[in-house]
Structures are given as structure tokens and as C-alpha cells.
C-alpha positions as CSV (number, residue, x, y, z in Angstrom):
1,M,96.1,73.5,89.0
2,S,99.9,73.8,89.4
3,N,99.8,76.4,86.6
4,I,97.0,78.7,88.4
5,I,98.9,78.6,91.7
6,L,102.1,79.6,89.9
7,F,100.1,82.6,88.2
8,I,98.7,83.6,91.9
9,Y,102.1,83.8,93.2
10,V,103.6,85.5,90.1
11,G,100.9,88.0,90.1
12,A,101.8,88.6,93.9
13,L,105.5,88.9,92.9
14,V,104.6,91.4,90.3
15,Y,102.8,93.8,92.5
16,I,105.7,93.6,95.3
17,T,108.2,94.3,92.5
18,V,106.4,97.2,90.7
19,Y,105.8,98.6,94.4
20,C,109.5,98.2,95.1
21,L,110.6,99.6,91.8
22,S,108.3,103.0,92.9
23,Q,110.5,103.1,96.0
24,L,113.8,102.7,93.9
25,H,112.4,106.0,91.7
26,L,112.0,107.7,94.9
27,L,115.6,107.1,96.0
28,Y,116.8,108.2,92.5
29,H,115.2,111.6,93.2
30,Y,116.7,111.7,96.7
31,K,120.1,110.9,95.6
32,V,120.1,113.3,92.6
33,N,118.4,116.2,93.9
34,H,117.8,116.1,97.7
35,W,120.8,118.0,98.6
36,Y,120.1,120.9,96.4
37,K,116.6,121.0,97.3
38,N,117.4,121.1,100.9
39,K,119.9,123.8,100.4
40,A,117.5,125.7,98.5
41,N,114.8,125.2,101.2
42,I,117.1,126.6,104.1
43,I,115.9,129.8,105.7
44,E,118.8,131.8,106.6
45,E,117.0,134.9,107.6
46,A,115.0,134.6,110.8
47,I,111.8,136.5,111.7
48,L,112.4,139.3,114.0
49,E,110.6,138.6,117.3
50,E,108.2,141.4,117.0
51,D,107.1,139.8,113.9
52,L,106.5,136.4,114.9
53,P,103.0,135.3,114.3
54,F,100.6,134.0,116.9
55,V,100.8,130.2,117.3
56,T,98.3,127.7,118.7
57,V,100.0,124.4,119.7
58,Q,97.3,121.7,119.8
59,L,98.0,118.3,121.9
60,P,95.5,115.9,121.4
61,I,95.7,112.9,123.8
62,F,93.8,109.9,125.2
63,N,94.8,107.8,128.1
64,E,98.3,109.0,128.2
65,L,99.0,108.5,132.1
66,Y,102.9,108.0,131.5
67,V,103.8,110.7,129.2
68,V,101.4,113.7,129.5
69,E,103.3,115.6,132.0
70,R,106.5,115.5,130.1
71,L,104.6,116.5,126.9
72,V,103.6,119.6,128.8
73,D,106.5,120.2,130.7
74,R,108.3,120.3,127.2
75,I,105.8,122.5,125.3
76,V,106.0,125.3,127.8
77,Q,109.7,125.7,127.4
78,F,109.3,126.7,123.8
79,D,111.8,129.4,122.7
80,Y,109.0,131.5,121.5
81,P,107.4,134.5,123.3
82,K,105.1,133.3,125.9
83,D,102.4,136.0,124.5
84,K,102.6,134.5,121.2
85,F,101.6,131.1,121.4
86,E,98.8,129.2,123.4
87,I,98.6,125.6,124.3
88,H,95.7,123.7,123.9
89,L,95.6,120.1,125.4
90,L,92.9,118.4,124.0
91,D,92.2,115.4,126.5
92,D,89.4,112.9,125.6
93,S,91.0,110.6,128.3
94,T,88.6,108.2,130.5
95,D,90.9,107.6,133.2
96,E,93.2,109.6,135.8
97,T,95.3,111.0,132.6
98,V,92.7,114.0,132.5
99,D,93.3,114.5,136.4
100,I,97.0,114.7,135.6
101,S,96.1,117.1,132.5
102,R,94.1,119.6,134.8
103,R,97.0,119.9,137.5
104,K,99.5,120.6,134.6
105,V,97.2,123.2,133.0
106,E,96.3,125.1,136.4
107,E,100.3,125.0,137.5
108,Y,101.1,126.4,134.1
109,K,98.3,129.1,134.0
110,K,99.5,130.3,137.7
111,Q,102.9,130.8,135.7
112,G,101.1,133.2,133.2
113,F,101.2,130.7,130.4
114,N,98.3,130.7,127.9
115,I,97.4,127.3,128.2
116,E,93.8,125.4,128.3
117,L,92.4,122.2,129.1
118,I,89.6,121.1,126.3
119,T,87.7,117.7,127.1
120,R,84.8,116.1,125.3
121,E,82.0,113.7,126.6
122,N,82.6,111.5,123.9
123,R,85.3,110.6,121.4
124,T,83.4,111.0,118.2
125,G,85.8,111.0,115.2
126,Y,88.8,110.3,117.9
127,K,91.9,112.4,117.2
128,A,90.3,114.2,114.2
129,G,86.9,115.0,115.7
130,A,89.3,116.4,118.7
131,L,91.4,118.6,116.3
132,K,88.1,119.6,114.6
133,D,86.2,120.4,117.5
134,A,88.9,122.6,118.9
135,M,89.5,124.7,115.9
136,P,86.9,127.5,116.6
137,R,88.8,128.0,120.0
138,A,92.3,128.5,118.2
139,K,93.6,131.9,118.0
140,G,96.5,131.1,116.2
141,T,97.4,131.9,112.4
142,F,99.3,128.7,112.5
143,V,98.5,125.4,114.3
144,A,101.4,123.0,115.6
145,I,100.2,119.6,116.5
146,F,102.1,116.8,118.7
147,D,101.1,113.5,120.0
148,A,101.7,112.6,123.3
149,D,104.8,110.6,122.4
150,F,106.6,113.5,121.3
151,L,109.2,115.6,123.1
152,P,109.9,118.5,120.5
153,K,113.2,120.7,120.2
154,L,112.7,124.0,122.3
155,D,113.6,125.9,119.0
156,F,110.7,124.0,117.0
157,L,108.5,126.9,116.4
158,K,111.6,129.5,115.6
159,A,112.6,126.6,113.2
160,T,109.4,126.0,111.2
161,I,107.4,129.1,111.1
162,P,110.0,131.1,108.7
163,Y,108.8,129.0,106.0
164,F,105.3,130.2,105.9
165,K,107.0,133.4,104.6
166,D,105.8,131.7,101.0
167,K,101.9,132.0,101.1
168,K,101.7,128.8,99.0
169,V,103.1,127.1,102.0
170,G,100.4,125.1,103.9
171,V,102.3,122.4,106.1
172,V,105.8,122.2,107.3
173,Q,106.6,118.8,108.5
174,T,110.0,117.8,110.7
175,R,111.7,114.5,110.8
176,W,110.7,111.7,113.7
177,E,113.7,111.1,115.6
178,H,113.7,108.0,118.1
179,I,114.3,108.4,122.0
180,N,114.3,104.9,122.6
181,Q,115.6,103.5,119.4
182,N,118.0,101.2,121.1
183,Y,115.6,100.0,123.7
184,S,115.0,96.6,122.1
185,L,114.7,94.8,119.0
186,I,111.1,95.9,118.4
187,T,112.6,99.4,118.5
188,R,115.6,99.0,116.4
189,L,113.3,97.3,113.5
190,Q,110.8,100.5,114.0
191,A,113.3,103.0,113.7
192,L,114.8,101.2,110.5
193,Q,111.6,101.2,108.6
194,L,110.9,105.1,109.7
195,N,113.9,106.3,109.0
196,V,113.2,105.0,105.4
197,H,110.0,107.1,105.3
198,F,111.6,110.1,106.8
199,T,114.7,110.4,104.4
200,V,114.1,108.4,101.2
201,E,110.5,108.7,100.8
202,Q,109.4,112.4,102.0
203,S,112.8,114.0,100.6
204,G,112.4,111.9,97.5
205,R,109.0,112.9,96.8
206,K,109.9,116.5,97.4
207,A,112.7,116.4,95.2
208,G,110.5,114.8,92.2
209,N,107.6,117.0,93.1
210,F,105.3,114.5,94.2
211,M,102.9,114.4,97.0
212,L,103.9,114.5,100.4
213,Q,102.0,113.8,103.5
214,F,101.8,115.2,107.1
215,N,102.3,112.8,109.6
216,G,100.0,113.9,112.1
217,T,102.3,115.0,114.6
218,A,105.5,117.0,114.6
219,G,104.2,119.7,112.1
220,V,102.7,123.1,111.7
221,W,99.7,123.8,109.6
222,R,98.9,127.3,108.0
223,R,95.1,127.7,109.5
224,D,93.8,129.0,106.0
225,C,95.2,125.6,104.8
226,I,93.0,123.5,106.8
227,E,89.9,125.5,106.1
228,D,90.4,125.8,102.6
229,A,90.7,121.8,102.2
230,G,88.0,121.2,104.4
231,G,89.1,120.7,107.6
232,W,90.0,117.6,109.9
233,E,87.5,114.4,108.3
234,A,86.9,111.0,110.4
235,D,85.9,109.0,108.0
236,T,89.6,107.3,107.8
237,L,92.1,106.3,110.4
238,T,94.6,108.3,109.0
239,E,92.9,111.7,108.7
240,D,96.6,113.3,108.5
241,L,97.3,111.7,105.3
242,D,93.7,112.5,104.1
243,L,93.9,116.2,104.8
244,S,97.5,116.6,103.4
245,Y,95.9,115.2,100.0
246,R,93.4,117.5,100.1
247,A,95.2,120.5,101.0
248,Q,98.0,119.9,97.8
249,L,95.2,118.9,95.4
250,N,94.2,122.6,96.3
251,G,97.3,123.9,95.4
252,W,98.9,124.3,99.0
253,Q,102.4,123.2,99.4
254,I,104.2,120.8,101.9
255,V,107.6,121.6,102.9
256,Y,109.5,118.8,104.7
257,L,112.4,119.4,106.9
258,E,114.7,116.3,106.6
259,K,117.5,118.1,108.6
260,F,115.2,119.4,111.8
261,G,114.4,116.3,114.1
262,S,111.7,115.7,116.5
263,P,112.2,113.2,118.8
264,A,109.5,110.8,119.9
265,E,108.8,107.4,121.8
266,L,108.4,104.5,119.7
267,P,106.2,101.6,120.7
268,A,107.9,99.0,123.0
269,E,105.7,96.2,123.0
270,M,104.4,94.1,120.2
271,N,100.5,94.7,120.7
272,G,101.2,98.3,120.8
273,L,102.9,98.1,117.6
274,K,100.3,96.0,115.9
275,S,97.6,98.8,117.0
276,Q,99.7,101.2,115.4
277,Q,100.4,99.1,112.4
278,F,96.6,98.4,111.9
279,R,95.5,102.3,112.3
280,W,98.4,102.8,109.4
281,M,97.7,100.3,107.1
282,K,93.9,100.4,107.3
283,G,93.9,104.3,107.0
284,G,96.1,103.9,103.8
285,A,93.8,101.8,102.2
286,E,90.6,104.0,103.2
287,N,92.5,106.9,101.9
288,A,93.2,105.1,98.3
289,R,89.6,104.6,98.0
290,K,88.5,107.9,99.2
291,L,91.3,110.0,97.2
292,L,92.5,108.1,94.4
293,P,89.5,109.3,92.2
294,Q,90.2,112.5,93.1
295,V,94.0,112.4,92.4
296,W,93.3,111.0,88.9
297,K,90.7,113.7,88.3
298,S,92.9,116.2,89.0
299,S,95.6,118.4,86.9
300,L,98.3,116.4,88.2
301,S,101.0,115.2,85.8
302,F,100.9,111.5,85.0
303,S,104.1,110.6,86.9
304,Q,102.6,112.9,89.9
305,K,99.2,110.6,89.7
306,M,101.4,107.4,89.5
307,Q,103.7,108.1,92.6
308,S,100.4,109.2,94.4
309,T,98.7,105.7,93.4
310,F,101.7,103.9,94.9
311,H,101.8,106.1,98.1
312,L,98.0,105.4,98.9
313,M,98.0,102.0,98.1
314,S,101.5,100.9,99.5
315,S,99.7,99.2,102.4
316,G,98.7,96.8,100.1
317,V,102.0,95.5,99.6
318,F,101.4,93.3,102.9
319,L,98.5,91.9,101.3
320,F,100.6,90.5,98.1
321,I,103.6,89.3,100.4
322,F,100.9,87.4,102.5
323,I,99.6,85.6,99.3
324,A,103.2,85.0,97.9
325,G,104.1,83.3,101.2
326,I,100.9,81.2,101.2
327,F,101.3,80.0,97.6
328,S,104.8,79.4,97.7
329,V,104.3,76.3,99.6
330,P,101.9,74.4,97.3
331,L,104.0,75.6,94.4
332,L,107.4,74.3,96.1
333,F,105.7,70.8,95.4
334,A,104.3,71.6,92.1
335,L,107.3,73.3,90.5
336,H,108.0,70.2,88.4
337,T,104.5,70.0,86.6
338,V,104.4,73.5,85.6
339,S,104.7,74.2,81.9
340,V,107.6,77.4,82.4
341,D,111.1,77.1,83.6
342,P,111.2,78.1,87.4
343,K,114.5,79.9,86.8
344,F,112.5,82.9,85.3
345,L,111.4,83.6,88.9
346,T,114.9,84.9,89.8
347,I,113.7,87.9,87.7
348,F,112.0,89.1,90.7
349,L,114.9,89.4,92.9
350,V,115.3,93.1,91.7
351,S,112.7,93.7,94.2
352,L,114.9,92.7,96.9
353,V,117.8,94.5,95.4
354,S,115.5,97.7,95.5
355,V,114.5,97.3,99.0
356,I,118.1,96.7,100.2
357,S,119.3,99.8,98.6
358,V,116.7,102.1,99.6
359,Y,117.2,100.8,103.3
360,Y,121.0,100.7,102.8
361,V,120.6,104.8,102.1
362,A,118.4,105.7,104.5
363,N,120.0,103.9,107.6
364,V,123.7,103.6,106.6
365,Q,124.7,106.5,104.2
366,A,122.2,108.8,106.1
367,R,124.0,108.1,109.5
368,L,121.1,109.8,111.4
369,D,122.6,108.7,114.7
370,K,125.8,110.1,113.7
371,E,127.7,106.7,114.5
372,S,130.8,105.8,112.5
373,Y,129.9,104.4,108.8
374,I,131.7,101.0,109.5
375,K,129.8,100.5,113.1
376,T,126.3,101.8,110.9
377,L,126.8,99.2,108.4
378,V,128.0,96.3,110.5
379,K,124.8,96.9,112.4
380,F,122.4,97.2,109.2
381,I,124.2,93.8,108.0
382,L,122.6,92.2,111.2
383,I,119.7,93.8,111.5
384,F,118.1,94.0,108.1
385,P,117.3,90.2,107.6
386,V,115.6,90.3,110.7
387,F,113.8,93.4,109.7
388,L,112.5,91.8,106.4
389,S,111.7,88.3,108.3
390,L,109.6,90.4,111.1
391,S,107.9,92.5,108.3
392,M,106.9,89.5,106.6
393,G,105.6,87.9,110.1
394,L,103.5,91.0,110.1
395,S,101.6,90.7,106.8
396,L,98.8,88.4,108.1
397,H,97.8,91.4,110.7
398,N,98.6,94.0,108.2
399,T,96.4,92.1,105.4
400,V,93.5,92.1,107.4
401,A,93.5,95.9,108.1
402,V,93.8,96.3,104.2
403,I,91.4,94.4,103.4
404,Q,88.9,96.1,105.9
405,G,89.8,99.4,104.7
406,Y,89.2,98.7,101.0
407,R,85.8,97.0,102.0
408,G,84.8,100.1,104.2
409,K,84.5,98.5,107.5
410,K,84.7,100.9,110.1
411,S,86.6,100.5,113.3
412,P,87.7,102.4,116.4
413,F,90.7,104.5,116.5
414,I,92.9,102.3,118.8
415,R,95.9,104.7,120.1
416,T,99.2,103.2,120.5
417,P,99.9,103.2,124.2
418,K,103.3,105.0,125.4
419,F,105.1,104.1,128.7
420,N,107.6,106.9,128.8
421,I,110.2,104.3,128.0
422,K,113.6,106.0,127.3
423,G,116.5,103.6,128.3
424,I,116.9,99.9,128.6
425,K,116.4,100.2,132.6
426,D,113.0,101.3,131.9
427,T,110.0,98.6,131.6
428,F,106.4,98.4,130.7
429,G,105.7,94.9,132.1
430,Q,103.5,96.0,135.2
431,R,101.8,99.0,133.5
432,K,98.3,99.8,132.2
433,Y,97.5,99.6,128.6
434,L,98.7,96.3,128.2
435,A,96.4,94.4,125.8
436,T,94.4,92.1,127.8
437,K,92.8,89.9,125.1
438,L,94.9,88.1,122.4
439,P,93.2,88.4,118.8
440,A,92.8,85.2,116.8
441,T,95.5,86.6,114.0
442,T,97.8,85.9,116.8
443,I,97.0,82.0,117.1
444,F,96.9,82.0,113.3
445,E,100.5,83.6,113.3
446,G,101.4,80.8,115.4
447,L,100.1,78.0,113.0
448,L,101.5,79.9,110.1
449,S,105.0,79.3,111.7
450,L,104.4,75.7,111.8
451,Y,103.0,75.9,108.2
452,F,106.3,77.5,107.0
453,L,108.5,75.3,108.9
454,A,106.8,72.2,107.5
455,A,107.7,73.6,104.5
456,V,111.2,74.0,105.1
457,I,111.2,70.4,106.3
458,G,109.5,69.4,103.2
459,G,111.4,71.1,100.9
460,I,114.8,69.4,102.3
461,Y,113.1,66.2,102.2
462,V,112.2,66.3,98.4
463,H,115.5,68.1,97.8
464,N,114.0,71.2,96.3
465,L,115.3,74.3,97.9
466,T,113.9,76.9,95.7
467,F,112.1,78.9,98.6
468,L,114.2,77.4,101.5
469,L,115.5,80.7,102.6
470,F,112.0,82.4,101.9
471,H,110.4,79.7,104.2
472,I,112.9,80.1,107.0
473,A,112.5,83.7,106.8
474,L,108.5,83.3,107.2
475,T,108.7,80.7,110.0
476,F,110.9,83.1,111.9
477,G,109.0,86.1,111.1
478,F,105.6,84.5,112.1
479,G,107.0,82.9,115.1
480,T,108.6,85.7,116.3
481,I,105.7,88.0,116.1
482,C,103.4,85.4,117.9
483,Y,105.5,85.1,120.6
484,Y,106.3,88.7,121.3
485,S,102.5,89.2,121.1
486,V,101.5,86.4,123.8
487,Q,104.6,87.6,125.8
488,H,103.5,91.3,125.9
489,Y,99.8,91.0,126.8
490,R,98.8,91.3,130.2
491,L,96.3,88.8,132.1
492,K,93.1,90.8,133.7
């Protein structure tokens, strides 16, 4: 039995390590090539104003009472000729948000803006359905998309549209910036993770000529690209990743602008973060199931196919983190009976080194917040262990999402509520949209915290400290996730 437990545990570590090495591969391309690639992508000659194309700006929203006004107010300020862009507010709301939307649309119509409110009687297809249904009404050659939590820079269109001079470019994606990064521990940890995606991952994939993705918002599509790729489909929870791959498999290119940021509000409370994580993890698994056969039948090179596989299956790493955690406890008490030297497990520390390297480059060397190197480094050293711990604490929640995705179980698109949180004085405590029901996973997270605490005590008792730091991190991670989940829900 002890050898079976060891086999399962090692199998999980192998998956995690291979995934981490794939991230290290992206880091290699990022470090070696990304400065050259970025320089080559700079558009030095702007398009003359009379030659600017007509653009449709789509704003898909659902029950965004606190942020819809600031979104519309920002979009109408775009530094782009008023007669060369239109705004479509795609509002599927079931609360007073739609009244606010209607009032804002009428306000700006009177000021001469080409703005329209598009509502639906039902949310068929959720966000993908809203985008698909609105396409016949879009007059633009290009379509810019922003979620409700974004406050794009006023020169967004003038900064992105010139890249479409290349007829092969189907999408231009900008980097997400964080309005409320320093609001709380939760927002700081999210920023740490997102910075990796929007530096090492996106730029590394571009530099290595691998498949990129449109991130659902803060980007522009060529209308012909959307139609050629088959349009928006609602059979996965991450329609953005789905259409990105279908477009690239049809020969279209994605330009990623690491140097141009689009500010957005991060989820400020745990249950909102969980809903976002669930959607991303399950959607990733659904797209792996849907797209991997197409990827491997395509004419992509072997290295492109491998990186695409790691990309599409990246959510699965949480499943194996969860398995490794669970099986590490019985293995702790069975190590003395296994038929191999347990010291060989230290080889898997290469995965930790890989993760540290990737996150260091994305959050310290890149210095996206423009702080001094020393200050940024100290912050990273202090917060990174907490990030690892809480990431492991989310593994149960994300594992459920991944399994559902691979099984093909359908679930509704649960949007992540935003509360117009910008600074530490803002609060969400008495606002609508907070979760009113605790899922069973929250209870299990609390129990898992006790499970790993018992492992910490047991390991000390039997004088086996092999997994001590791992179990302390799991105890803290699951306990903290459970605590914030309970703290951030609202009684009906």
C-alpha cells in the first residue's frame, strides 16, 4: 500500500514539474527575445485621422450596479473621432443596472454620441451569447471589447488600431493593469499571478511563436477574423480562449502589447474571486477537451502543439496539487516502509525553482508599478510564500471546476461582481452581489486545514519533518481561504 501511495504522489509531482518546466520554457523566450520582439512591434507611424477606420465598442455587462456608469463615462472620452466609433452597451441585467444603462445612453445620445443600449429577454449563451447576438448590429470594421470592471486609457483605440495595418493580424490584446492592487491581501495576490500571465506567458508565447489568447476584454478584434473563425460560441465558459485558438488555427495572428496597459478592478472579496477562478479553470478544461484534437490535427510544429497543450491544460495543475497534498499525509507515516530512498523526492524542487524564477521576473524585474527595485524585491519576498500557500488553498475549489470541465458538465456563467473599489477607504461590506450561500467546498476547506494541521503535529511527533513546510503551507492556505469565504458572504 505504501508504494501505491508513493506512486500516486510522485505521479502528481511529475505533472506539476513538467508544467512548471513549460513555464520556464516561456521565461526563456521572454528573456531572450521579448525586447527585440517588442521593438519590432512598435508602430511608429500613426494613422492619419481621416484614414482611421470605424470601430464598434462592445460593453457586455450583467448586474453591474456599481461600475456601469464609470465604464460608459470613460468610453465616451476616447481620443478618437466621435463620428468614427459607436458604443454598444450589451446589458443583460435583471436589476436596476439596466435603468442606469438606459439613462446613461440617453444622456450621451443627446450629446451626439453614437451609443446604443442592447438588451435581451434572456441570457442565452451568457457573455458569448450577448456578443454573438450584437454582431449583426455592429457597423465597425473592428470591434473593441471591455468588461464592466475596466477603465481603458483614452488613447486606447489610437494605440491599438494601427497594428491592423498587417492584414494577418486578427486581434490586438493589451496588458491588464490593476486599479486596486494595494487594497488588500486578496488583490495583491491576484496581481502577482496576473502579472505573470501578462508578461512572461503572453510575451513569451509571442516571442516563441506559440499560440496566444485574447483575454476576453481590453482588446480589439478584426470583424473578418471573428466571422472567419466561426464567431462566438457559448459551449465553454471561456469563450475568449476558444475563439482565440480557432482564429489562430485559421491563420490569423494575435498581437500582444505588453507595454500598453488597460486598468481594471480586481475582485476584492473571496467569493467573487472564487467565482472567477471557477469560470477560468472550468473553461480552460472545457477548451482543452474541445480544442486539443484540432491542435494536434493541425499543421502547427511539434513545439507549438506541446506549448498549446500545456496552455490549454494549465488548469489541471490544481488537480495534481490537490492530489499531492492529500496523499502526502499518509505518505508521511509510510515513508519508512517504501522500497526507494525518499531523498529522491528532492529532485522535484526544480518545480519550485521554476515558479520562483517566473514570478520574480514578472513581478520584480518587470517592475510594472515603477517602484524601486529594492522595495519591489522586499515586497515579493514577503508575499510570495503567502501566494503559494493560498494558491494551494484554492486547489479543492479549482479541482472541482477542472473535473466538471473535463466531464462536460454544464454550469451557468457566474460573473464576478465589482464594487467600484479603488482605494483602502472603499468597502463592499454592505453592498449587493455578495454571496448569500456558502458552498460545501468552503466547509471542506476548513476540514482540510485541520487535516493538514494534524499532519504537522503528527510529523513533529514521529520526528519526520520531510513534509513539514508543505503541510504548514497547506494548513494556512486552506484555513485562510475558508476564513475569507465565510467572512465575505452576506446573510439574506
